[in-house]
N, C-alpha and C positions, 0 to 999 in steps of 0.2 A: 302782699309785700306792702307797706305803707309810704307816698312818697310826699316830700314837704317841700317846699319850693323854696331854694334859700335867694337864688338871686335870675335876675335876666338878663344879660348881658348881652356878647354874640351871641350866647345858646345858654338854655334853660341850666340853671344847675339844682341838684335837689341832693338834700340829704334819706337815708335812710337812715338804721336802727344805728346804734355808737356814734351817730354823729359822721358818717360815711360818706364821702359827698358822691357823686354819682352823675352822667348824663345820657339822654337817652341815643344812643346810636342813629335811628333815621333823623334826628332833630340835625347829629353832625353829617348825615350823608349829604342832609341838601344845606347844609352851609358851607359844606366841603364843595358844593357845585359837584361832587362826581356827574361823570357821564356813565360811568355803569351802570348797571341795574342794583338796587342793594339788596338784594340777597348774595346775588355772585361779590361784590367784592366787603361785603362784611365777613363770611366765609373765607376771602382770601387775608383781609387782615390781619383774622383772629390768629391764621394756622401763619403766618411770617413775624408776626408778636408771639409767640408762642403765647398767648393768654388761656389764664388755664379756666373755665367754668365753675363757680361759685367761689374761686380768688381774684380772679381782677373784674369778669363781668357775670353776669344771668340773665337770662331767657325768659321773657315772657308773652303771653299774647295779648295783644291790644285789639280795640275795633277802629277797623277802618271804616274811609264816607260810607262806602258800601253797603257796609254794616257785616260784611264779612272780618273773620278773624285774621292779624298777617302777625306775623315773629318780628317783635321789637328784643333790643339790647341792652342793660344798663351798666355801661363802663364807667369803673373808677377814673377819678384824672391820671392816676399814673398812664391808664388804661389808654383811656383819650387820648394822650400826650402823643406816646407812640402812634398809634391810629393817626392821628393828625401827621406827626413826622413822618409818616409814609408817603405822603402826597407827592412829599420833594415843590413842592411849589410854593406861592406865596402865601396861602390861604389856608397851607398847612403849617407854618411858620406862623402864623396871626393865630392861629388856634390854639397850636403850643404855648406860645405865648402870655397867650388870653389861662390855661389852665396855669401856668408856672404862680401868676400876679394872682389865682383863685385860692392858689395852694398856700400861697403865704400872706396873703391877708386873712386866711383863718387858723391858720399853725399861730400867728403872732396873735389873734383872738382868745388860742386855749393856753399861749404860754402869759399872758397878761389875767386871766384868769388864774390859773397856779400861782402868781405872785402873791395873788389875794387870799384874807385871814379864811380858815375853812369855815364859818359862820358865814361870812358877803358867799364864798364859792358856792351853799346851797340855798343861800337868796335866788342868786345867778341859778342854778338847777332850778328851782322852782320856778323862778317865774319862767324860765327856758320852755319847760312841760307843760306854762300854761298857755305860752303860747304857740306851742302845737298839737296842743288839746284844741282851739281857739281855732286854728287853718283847721283842722280835721272836721270841727263844728261846722266853718264854713263853707267845708268841702261836701259836706251830708245835704245841706242847705242848698245847693246850686245842682246836687244830682237831684235833691226830691223835687227843685224845680222844675228839670227837664222835663221829668217822667210827667209830672203835674201837664204839663207842655204835651208831652207825648202822646198821653191817654186821651187831651182835651181834642188830640189829631184826632185822633183814633175814632170818637164819641160823632168829631165831627162829620169822617166818613163811615160812620152804621145809620148817619140822616140819609134814607134816601127812600121815598115815598114812592111804593110800587105803583100809585093810578096817579101820578104826575110827571117830574123828569126822570126814570129811571135810565131811561136811556141813556140820557148824554150822561147823567154823575156815573155811570158803571163804566161807561167811554170813557172817561178824563180819569177813573182809578184805572183803569186796563193800560191806557198810554202810559202813565205813570211807571207801570210795575214795569210795565214791555222797556221803560226808561232805564228804569233802574237794574233790571236783568240785561241789557245790552242785547237785546230778543224781541226784532217784533211781532214773530207767529209760534214760538213757543208757548209762552202766558197763554195766549187764547186757543191754543187746542187743548191745553191743561186744563184750561176751565170749562171748555166743550163737554172735555172727555168727563171730569169730573158730574156736570149736570149731565150724563146721561146714564152712569153709574146710579145715580143720587136720584136720578126724576125716572130710567128703568126705558129710556127711549132712544130713538134712529135720529138723531136730529138731518143729518143729509136726506135721508129717507120723507121725515113730515115734509122738508124743503119740498120736495120733488112733490108732496102730494097736493100741500100749499099751491104751485105752480100749475099744477094741471088744473085743480080746480080756480084758479083766476083766468084760466085762460078758458076756461067751460063757459064761465060765468060774463064776457064778451070783454073783460082786460085787456088793454092792451098790450104788446107781447114786449114793446119797448118798456114796460112799469111791471112783467110781470120777471123781466133779463132784470130788472133794479130787485126783486124780492132775497131775501137772506135771513140768515136765522134769528136772528132777532124779529123778525117779522112773525117767524115759528114760534117764539116764548113770549112774544105779546098778545098771542091768539090762545093762551093755553095759564090761565091766572097761577095752577099751581107752580107749575115751570120758574114762570115768572121768578116768584117767591124765592124758592130753591136759587134759579140764577143768581139771583140778588144778594143773599146768604154768602156763596163760593166766592162769588167778588168782592165781598167785603174780608171774608178770609183769606185769598190771596191777600191785599193791601196792606191789612192787617201784619202777616207773617214777612209781606217787603217793606214793610216801614215808610209807606208810603202817603 
């Protein structure tokens, strides 16, 4: 479904097919400063207002900041008025009055157009359609620029030199992945598990063998204690390349 931004006042007003004006429920929830979680709030309001999907509202999945899709709703202005009114506070009243003013404005525009000659009505319709096409083209251009930006970021991510700063860069990427997943252990475990599977090795066993060899070669116990899996990877060029490839894949997957 195509959305065309028609106004930005207290809340963004969008137009869908046949000139129907709608608002996004999540934006309304934020504007009303509702303390209840969005999912609980919208489900309760849709029920209380006896709103019917397909007639009064429609639902869709939108991408959140974390990259995971979240459910949102397009509310027709009449439905949005009812939802705002149910807040029973000053914020709700302000939004309801705003929606009424918006309706008056667009209804007046329709009336003014109907009083014109058929030829002028046709010209206005053509001009409106051209404007809509331009808005759509601009939207596509914006999306294209965003995609190009993402591709450049991916390209920058992919450039990791196995002979240079691979440790620093892979650690930076893993840190970003952990932040995105809000988990500072599981991503590393998954990466090492994938490395063991592709490299057909046991990392902990290799680490233990590395420590034994280091001790037998006279390395100080304090230094041996600091040895880790990255030291194991550093000693095997094949493992290093596999490890870097896996980290890149995770970075692209989680858009870091």
